[in-house]
Each structure stands twice: as structure tokens, then as C-alpha cells.
C-alpha positions as CSV (number, residue, x, y, z in Angstrom):
1,M,60.9,-69.0,-7.4
2,A,57.1,-69.2,-8.3
3,A,56.2,-67.9,-4.8
4,L,58.5,-64.9,-5.3
5,L,56.9,-64.2,-8.7
6,R,53.5,-64.3,-7.1
7,R,54.5,-61.9,-4.3
8,T,56.2,-59.5,-6.8
9,G,53.1,-59.6,-9.0
10,S,50.8,-58.9,-6.1
11,A,53.1,-56.1,-4.9
12,M,53.0,-54.6,-8.3
13,A,49.2,-54.8,-8.5
14,A,48.9,-53.2,-5.0
15,L,51.3,-50.5,-6.1
16,L,49.4,-49.7,-9.3
17,A,46.2,-49.4,-7.3
18,E,47.7,-46.4,-5.4
19,P,47.5,-42.8,-6.6
20,L,50.3,-41.9,-9.0
21,T,53.0,-40.0,-7.1
22,A,56.8,-39.7,-7.4
23,S,57.1,-42.3,-4.5
24,T,54.8,-44.7,-6.3
25,L,56.9,-44.4,-9.5
26,R,60.2,-45.0,-7.6
27,R,58.8,-48.1,-5.9
28,R,57.5,-49.4,-9.2
29,E,61.0,-49.0,-10.7
30,V,62.5,-50.9,-7.8
31,L,60.1,-53.7,-8.3
32,R,60.8,-53.8,-12.0
33,R,64.5,-53.9,-11.4
34,L,64.1,-56.7,-8.8
35,D,62.1,-58.6,-11.4
36,I,64.8,-58.3,-14.0
37,V,67.5,-59.4,-11.4
38,G,65.4,-62.5,-10.7
39,L,65.1,-63.3,-14.4
40,R,68.9,-63.0,-14.9
41,L,69.5,-65.2,-11.8
42,S,67.2,-67.8,-13.2
43,E,68.9,-67.7,-16.6
44,A,72.4,-68.0,-14.9
45,A,71.2,-71.0,-12.9
46,D,69.9,-72.7,-16.1
47,H,73.2,-72.1,-17.8
48,H,75.2,-73.4,-14.9
49,A,73.1,-76.6,-14.7
50,T,73.4,-77.2,-18.4
51,A,77.2,-76.7,-18.2
52,A,77.4,-79.1,-15.3
53,I,75.4,-81.8,-17.1
54,K,77.6,-81.4,-20.2
55,R,80.8,-81.5,-18.2
56,W,80.0,-84.6,-16.2
57,T,78.2,-86.8,-18.7
């Protein structure tokens, strides 16, 4: 997960270094949405792990 965050961060940094165009804005939005999906997946995994611990202990 940390490696993915580093790659996303470096991809965003590279993207922001480019000139501002419609294409750049679209790619920035895609990266932002992927970041949000990753956060939600992480939260869901945490909740599932907590539920499993509560159920079997």
C-alpha cells in the first residue's frame, strides 16, 4: 500500500509539473479519484479485520 501511495504521489508531482491543459486536468482528476478509491479500500479492509477479530474472539 505504501508503495502505491509513493507512486501516486510521484505521478501527481510529475503531472503538476506539466503545463496546465485540459488533458492535464483530466489526468489529475483520475489520479485524485484513484487515491480516494484506495482510501476507501483501506478503510473497508480495516473494518473487515476488526469485525473478524470481534467475531472470533
